[in-house]
C-alpha positions as a Markdown table, in Angstrom:
| # | Residue | x | y | z |
|---|---|---|---|---|
| 1 | Phe | -0.2 | -7.5 | 5.6 |
| 2 | Val | 3.1 | -8.8 | 4.2 |
| 3 | Thr | 2.4 | -11.8 | 2.0 |
| 4 | Val | 5.9 | -12.4 | 0.6 |
| 5 | Gln | 9.2 | -11.0 | 1.9 |
| 6 | Ser | 12.7 | -11.2 | 0.5 |
| 7 | Thr | 16.0 | -9.3 | 0.8 |
| 8 | Asn | 14.9 | -6.8 | -2.0 |
| 9 | Ser | 11.2 | -6.9 | -2.3 |
| 10 | Leu | 7.9 | -7.1 | -0.4 |
| 11 | Asn | 4.5 | -8.2 | -1.5 |
| 12 | Ile | 1.8 | -6.6 | 0.5 |
| 13 | Ser | -2.0 | -6.6 | 0.7 |
| 14 | Trp | -4.6 | -4.7 | 2.7 |
| 15 | Gly | -8.3 | -4.8 | 3.3 |
| 16 | Arg | -10.8 | -3.2 | 0.9 |
| 17 | Pro | -12.8 | -0.2 | 2.1 |
| 18 | Leu | -16.2 | -0.9 | 3.4 |
| 19 | Asn | -19.3 | 0.1 | 1.4 |
| 20 | Met | -17.2 | 1.2 | -1.7 |
| 21 | Ser | -17.5 | -1.9 | -4.0 |
| 22 | Leu | -19.8 | 0.0 | -6.4 |
| 23 | Val | -17.9 | 3.4 | -6.1 |
| 24 | Ser | -14.9 | 4.4 | -8.1 |
| 25 | His | -11.7 | 4.5 | -5.9 |
| 26 | Tyr | -8.0 | 3.7 | -5.9 |
| 27 | Phe | -5.3 | 3.3 | -3.3 |
| 28 | Leu | -2.4 | 5.6 | -2.6 |
| 29 | Leu | 0.6 | 3.7 | -1.3 |
| 30 | Ser | 3.6 | 5.5 | 0.1 |
| 31 | Tyr | 7.0 | 4.4 | 1.3 |
| 32 | Ser | 10.5 | 5.8 | 1.3 |
| 33 | Asn | 9.8 | 8.9 | -0.7 |
| 34 | Thr | 7.8 | 6.8 | -3.3 |
| 35 | Thr | 4.1 | 7.0 | -4.0 |
| 36 | Leu | 2.2 | 4.6 | -6.1 |
| 37 | Asn | -1.4 | 4.6 | -7.3 |
| 38 | Cys | -2.9 | 1.1 | -7.0 |
| 39 | Ser | -6.2 | 0.0 | -8.5 |
| 40 | Gln | -6.2 | -3.3 | -6.5 |
| 41 | Asn | -5.7 | -3.9 | -2.8 |
| 42 | Tyr | -2.2 | -5.4 | -3.2 |
| 43 | Ser | 1.2 | -4.4 | -4.5 |
| 44 | Ser | 4.7 | -5.7 | -5.1 |
| 45 | Leu | 7.5 | -3.3 | -3.9 |
| 46 | Met | 10.6 | -4.1 | -5.8 |
| 47 | Gly | 14.2 | -2.9 | -5.7 |
| 48 | Leu | 14.3 | -2.4 | -2.0 |
| 49 | Ser | 17.4 | -2.4 | 0.1 |
| 50 | Ala | 18.2 | -5.5 | 2.3 |
| 51 | Gly | 17.9 | -5.3 | 6.0 |
| 52 | Val | 15.9 | -2.1 | 6.0 |
| 53 | Gln | 12.8 | -1.2 | 7.9 |
| 54 | Tyr | 10.0 | 0.2 | 5.6 |
| 55 | Asn | 7.1 | 2.2 | 6.9 |
| 56 | Ile | 4.3 | 1.8 | 4.4 |
| 57 | Thr | 1.1 | 3.9 | 4.3 |
| 58 | Val | -2.0 | 3.1 | 2.4 |
| 59 | Arg | -5.0 | 5.5 | 1.9 |
| 60 | Thr | -8.2 | 5.0 | -0.2 |
| 61 | Val | -9.0 | 7.9 | -2.6 |
| 62 | Gly | -12.7 | 8.1 | -3.5 |
| 63 | Ala | -14.3 | 9.3 | -6.7 |
| 64 | Met | -14.5 | 12.9 | -5.5 |
| 65 | Gly | -10.9 | 12.9 | -4.4 |
| 66 | Tyr | -11.5 | 12.4 | -0.7 |
| 67 | Phe | -8.8 | 10.6 | 1.2 |
| 68 | Ser | -9.4 | 8.0 | 4.0 |
| 69 | Ser | -7.4 | 8.0 | 7.1 |
| 70 | Pro | -3.9 | 6.4 | 6.5 |
| 71 | Arg | -3.3 | 2.8 | 7.5 |
| 72 | Gly | 0.2 | 1.9 | 8.3 |
| 73 | Leu | 2.4 | -1.1 | 8.1 |
| 74 | Thr | 6.0 | -1.7 | 9.1 |
| 75 | Ala | 8.0 | -4.4 | 7.3 |
| 76 | Tyr | 11.6 | -5.4 | 7.0 |
| 77 | Thr | 13.5 | -6.8 | 4.0 |
């Protein structure tokens, strides 16, 4: 979900994975040839170009390195 949108940034959040509250995990967020490791289920994407469509993908990475299926979001600045 986009929580805040401007001409050069997006604040986004996504749901936490089920049944993983006691298991070590992080989130892999990808957009426009950029990949971020996020420890929380939200992020601020800064330095974006105005009037551009961004296709954002989030995956959960578990303690043993297993990836969840990607969840996608399309947002515009």
